[in-house]
N, C-alpha and C positions, 0 to 999 in steps of 0.2 A: 263392733262398736268403734267409732272414730273419736278422736279427741276434739273434733270441731263441733261446736254447738252454737249456732248463729243466733237463734231466737227461740222463744217459747211459743209453741202453737197452742192457742187457747180458744176453746169453743164456748160461747155463752148461749144457753138455751133458756130464754125468758121472753115472754110476751110484753113485759113491762119496760117501756122505753126509758123511764127514769132510772130503773135499776140497772139497765145495761149501761147507761151513761155513768152512773156511780162506779160501776166496775171498771169502765174504761179510765176514769180518773184515778181510781185506786191503783191501777197497774202502770200509770204514767211514770212513776219514779222507780220502776223495776231496774235491777242491775244490768239487764240485757234487754234488747228489743222484744216486744211481745206482739205476735201476729194474731189478730182476733178475727174469728168468724162468728157470725151471729145467726141463730135460729129463732125467729120471732113467733112462729106458731108453736108455742111451748107446750101445748096440750097434745101434740102429736109427735111422738119420738121418732117417726120414720125418717124425717129429713135429717135429724141428727145422726141416726144410724147410717144413713147413706153417705153423709160427709165423713164419718169415721172409716167407712169402707174405701172411700176415694182418696183420702190423704191422711198422713200421720198427724196425730194430735198428742200433745203432752198433758193437757188438762181439759176436762169437760165440766163446766159449771152448769147446773140445771136447777130450775125453780121448784120449790116445795109444792107449788100449786098444780104441777103436773099430776094427773090421776095416778093413783097408787100402782095399778097394773102397768102403766106406761113407764113409771119410774123404774120398776124392776126390769122391764124389757130393755130400757136404755142401759141400765147397769150391766145386764148380761152382755149387751153388745160391747160396752166399754171393757169388760173383763176378757172378752174373747178377742179383742183387738191386739195385733202384734205391737210391741213397743210398750205395753203396760201403761197406758195413760192413767192419770189420777182422776178420780171422781169426786167432785166437790158440790155439795148441796147448798143452795141459797135458802136458808130457813131451816126448818126442822120437820120434814115430811115423813111419810111412812117408811121410806127406805133409808132414813138417816143413818141407821146403825150399820148399813153396808157401804157407806161412803168413807173416803179417805180423809176428808176434812169437811168442816161446816163453816159457812159464813152466816152469822146470825143476822136477823132483821131487827130493827132497821139497819140497812147496810151503811157502813161508814168507811172512810178512806183508810184509817190506820189498820182496821181489821183486814180489809182486802189486801193491803200492802204486805201484811205479815203472812197471810195465807199464800199469796203468790210468791213471796220471797222464799218460803219453805218449799213450795213446788219447784221453783227454779233450782234450789239446792239439791233436790232429789234428782232432777233431770240433768244437771251439769255432770259431765263425766268425772268419775272418781278413780284415782289410782290407789290400788290396794296391794299390799305386800303380804303374801301368805308365808308364814314361817313355821315349818314342821319338818321333822327329820324323816317322816314317812312319805315316800312318793305317792303311795296309794291314797293316803289321807289328803295330800295336797290336790290330787286329781278329783277326789270327791268334793272338796271345798270349792274347786273351780266350777264344778257342775252346779253346786248350790248357788254360787254367785251368779251363774247364768240365768237363774230363775228370779233373781232379785228385781225389785221395782227400781232400784238405783241403776244407773248406767256405769258399769264397772269395767276397768281394765286392770287385770290382776297379773302381778309378777310373783315369782316364787323364790324362796331361799330354803335350803335344807338344814340350816343350823345357824349358830351364832355368827360365825365369820362372814358368811355370804350375806346374811341379813344386815349386819352392820355396814358392810361394804356398799350394798345397794342403797341402804338408807342414807348414807352420806352422799351418794352420787346423785340422787334425785329426790324430789319431795313427794311423799305418799300422803294421801288423805287419811287412810286408816291402815293399821297393821293388825293382821290376825295372827296371834302368836301362841303356840302350844306351850303349856307349862312344863311338860314332861320330856323334853328332848334329852337325848344322850349327850355326853360332853358337857359343855356349858348349857345349862337348862334355860327355860323360858324366863326365869326371874333374873338371871345374870344378863340375858339378852335385853330384857325390859330395862334394866338399870342403864345399860350402855346406850340403848336407843334414846332414852330420856336425857342422857348426857349430850348426845348429838343435837337433840331438839326437845326442849323442855315441854313444849305444848303438843307433843306427839299424841295422836289418838290411837290407843292400843286396846284391842279386843282380845283378851286372853281366853284360851280354851283348855279343856281337860277331858280325859276319857271318862271320868266318873265325877259325880257331884261331891264336892268336898267343901264344906262351909269354911273351914279354916284356910284352905287354899284360896278360895275366892276372897276372903277377907285380906289375906296376905297380898294377893294381886292388886286389889283396890288400894290398899294402904301404900303400896309401892308405886302407884301411879297409873295402873290400868284403869281405863274409863268404863269398861264393861267386861262381863265374863259369861261364857256360854259353855255348857256341857255337851260333848259329842254323844250321839249325832244331833246336829242342828239343821234347820231347814231355812229356805229363803225368807220366809216371814220372820223367823227369829233374827236373821241378819238385818232385815229392814228395820225392825224395832231397835236393835242394838245400835245400828248406824245412826238412826234418828236421835237416840240419846247422846251418842258420842258427838254428833255434829250440832246439837242444841236445837233440833227442829221440834217446836212445841205444838204446831198446828196439825201435823200429820198423825193419823190414828191407825193406819194400816188395817183396814177391814178386809 
């Protein structure tokens, strides 16, 4: 992954010209440029699948009026595409429960803007600091992050001192912080990181589920909490909560 993200690559699969125009208007105020490709024969998923194979896309929007079997075929192609594009349905069709977001009909500008804004937030590269005193655990978390739908560049720290030093030196979008480190533990590290930056997004982790520990973590400023082992989808859900992404559903 590189830090460069020039534009969002958006595919619209809809035979309704008015809906396509509403979507174009809705993305006009996006925070970055949006490159749009359109598939107007929306009842045939083959053109969309061919475009997915030819070029990378970040988001695929498709219409609920596509026949059910073709909806599922398109979703299979989206899921199999390198780069993990997001699938967004226009309406509430048969495959809605497999989509990452929905744009309800009638389509309106604010709704399109919010969904596209969340999609951009997912696709923009994120800097993540993994803080754990076990090299093996850090390696496992790196592998989990590689499967995330977020674009992640991860750095590592083996404890309090290195974590604080790196956190002061550069801005991280999220910190994944182990509660049970030797020496100064995760709670002491959490307190210091929040002194450095009060709005730090901290995801705390623990070997076993402990309600009291989770409550303590949240009351001390952690934005979310995961029990090991966790998986890429767990990270995606937690990051969405930490970053305030309300439209992404992670199917």
